[in-house]
C-alpha positions as CSV (number, residue, x, y, z in Angstrom):
1,M,-18.0,-44.5,64.6
2,Y,-17.9,-46.1,61.2
3,A,-20.1,-43.4,59.7
4,T,-21.1,-39.8,60.4
5,L,-24.2,-37.6,60.2
6,A,-22.6,-36.1,57.1
7,D,-22.3,-39.6,55.5
8,I,-26.0,-40.2,56.2
9,L,-27.0,-36.8,54.7
10,E,-25.3,-37.9,51.5
11,Q,-28.0,-40.7,51.2
12,V,-31.0,-39.1,52.9
13,A,-32.4,-35.6,52.4
14,E,-32.3,-33.5,55.6
15,A,-36.1,-33.1,55.6
16,E,-36.5,-36.8,55.5
17,L,-33.9,-37.3,58.2
18,I,-35.8,-34.9,60.4
19,N,-38.9,-36.9,59.8
20,L,-37.0,-40.1,60.7
21,T,-35.4,-38.8,63.9
22,D,-37.4,-35.8,65.3
23,D,-39.3,-37.5,68.1
24,E,-39.6,-34.3,70.1
25,Q,-41.1,-32.3,67.2
26,L,-38.3,-29.7,67.3
27,D,-38.0,-29.6,63.5
28,A,-34.4,-30.6,63.6
29,V,-32.3,-33.8,63.1
30,D,-31.9,-35.6,66.4
31,E,-28.2,-36.4,66.2
32,T,-28.5,-38.8,69.2
33,V,-31.0,-40.9,67.2
34,V,-28.6,-40.9,64.2
35,D,-25.6,-41.8,66.4
36,R,-27.6,-44.7,67.9
37,A,-28.6,-46.0,64.4
38,I,-24.9,-45.8,63.4
39,A,-23.8,-47.6,66.6
40,N,-26.4,-50.4,66.0
41,G,-25.1,-50.9,62.5
42,M,-21.5,-50.8,63.8
43,A,-22.4,-53.6,66.3
44,V,-23.7,-55.8,63.5
45,I,-20.5,-55.2,61.4
46,D,-18.3,-55.9,64.4
47,A,-20.2,-59.1,65.2
48,Y,-19.6,-60.4,61.6
49,C,-16.0,-59.2,61.4
50,G,-14.6,-59.7,64.9
51,D,-13.3,-63.2,64.4
52,R,-11.2,-62.2,61.4
53,Y,-10.3,-58.5,62.0
54,T,-9.5,-56.3,64.9
55,V,-12.6,-54.3,65.7
56,P,-13.5,-51.6,66.0
57,F,-11.8,-50.6,62.8
58,A,-9.4,-47.7,62.9
59,P,-9.0,-46.4,60.3
60,V,-12.3,-47.3,58.9
61,P,-12.1,-49.1,55.5
62,E,-14.2,-47.5,52.8
63,L,-16.3,-50.6,52.4
64,V,-17.1,-50.6,56.1
65,R,-18.1,-47.0,56.0
66,M,-20.3,-47.5,53.0
67,Y,-22.1,-50.5,54.5
68,A,-22.3,-48.7,57.9
69,V,-24.2,-45.9,56.2
70,D,-26.6,-48.4,54.5
71,L,-27.3,-50.2,57.8
72,A,-27.8,-46.9,59.7
73,V,-30.2,-45.6,57.1
74,Y,-32.1,-48.9,57.3
75,N,-32.2,-48.6,61.1
76,L,-33.5,-45.1,60.9
77,Y,-36.4,-46.1,58.6
78,S,-37.1,-49.1,60.7
79,R,-37.9,-46.8,63.6
80,R,-41.0,-45.4,61.8
81,T,-43.9,-47.7,61.0
82,H,-45.8,-44.8,59.4
83,V,-43.0,-44.0,56.9
84,A,-42.7,-46.3,53.9
85,M,-39.2,-47.6,53.6
86,P,-37.9,-47.2,50.0
87,E,-37.2,-50.6,48.4
88,V,-33.6,-49.6,47.7
89,I,-33.0,-49.1,51.5
90,G,-34.1,-52.6,52.2
91,E,-32.0,-54.0,49.3
92,R,-28.9,-52.1,50.5
93,Q,-29.3,-53.6,54.0
94,K,-29.6,-57.1,52.6
95,Q,-26.5,-56.6,50.4
96,A,-24.6,-55.3,53.4
97,L,-25.5,-58.3,55.5
98,A,-24.7,-60.7,52.6
99,F,-21.3,-59.1,52.2
100,F,-20.5,-59.4,55.9
101,R,-21.5,-63.0,55.9
102,L,-19.0,-63.6,53.2
103,V,-16.4,-61.7,55.2
104,Q,-17.1,-63.8,58.2
105,K,-16.6,-67.0,56.1
106,G,-13.3,-65.7,54.7
107,E,-14.8,-65.4,51.2
108,A,-14.6,-61.6,51.0
109,S,-12.2,-59.0,52.3
110,I,-12.7,-55.5,53.5
111,G,-9.2,-54.4,52.8
112,A,-7.9,-54.4,56.4
113,P,-5.2,-56.6,57.9
114,L,-6.5,-59.9,59.2
115,L,-6.1,-60.9,62.8
116,A,-2.8,-62.8,63.4
117,A,-3.3,-66.5,64.0
118,T,-2.8,-67.7,67.6
119,D,-0.1,-70.2,68.4
120,S,-2.5,-73.1,68.6
121,E,-4.0,-72.2,65.2
122,S,-0.7,-71.8,63.4
123,Y,1.5,-74.4,64.9
124,G,-0.8,-77.0,66.5
125,A,-0.4,-79.5,63.7
126,L,3.4,-79.2,63.7
127,I,3.9,-80.2,67.4
128,P,5.0,-83.8,67.5
129,G,3.1,-86.1,69.9
130,N,4.0,-89.4,71.5
131,E,4.7,-92.3,69.3
132,R,1.5,-94.2,68.5
133,L,1.0,-97.2,70.7
134,F,-1.1,-99.1,68.2
135,T,-0.7,-99.1,64.4
136,R,-2.0,-101.5,61.8
137,T,1.2,-103.5,61.8
138,K,1.4,-103.6,65.6
139,M,-2.3,-104.7,65.8
140,R,-1.7,-107.7,63.4
141,G,1.0,-109.1,65.8
142,L,-1.4,-109.4,68.7
């Protein structure tokens, strides 16, 4: 997991987290719901980063952890139509997605080693082919 319940509790008060997760009215945080929200955010992160980095990340880079928390909190608020989502939560989700789009394009880094290039990617242009049958000079002679 890219984030933990403790990470979420740094952003959301426990009483609010109970409100967002307690489907059974047990007056407690439902850790299964929190884990699912984290896993869903993790899936989004992996989808954006999987072409450039080995996913899942281990160890988890701090930027990934930070944005995983933002996505998980957004996912938790999205579960409840009767709870007003604070504007900052929606903004953090948008910022996270914008950042991972940049990562996907190679315009931002998360501070982890990139995937190694495959042989076809790194050497394909260096492999000599057959001599060209037709060139501009050969075509003029026809």
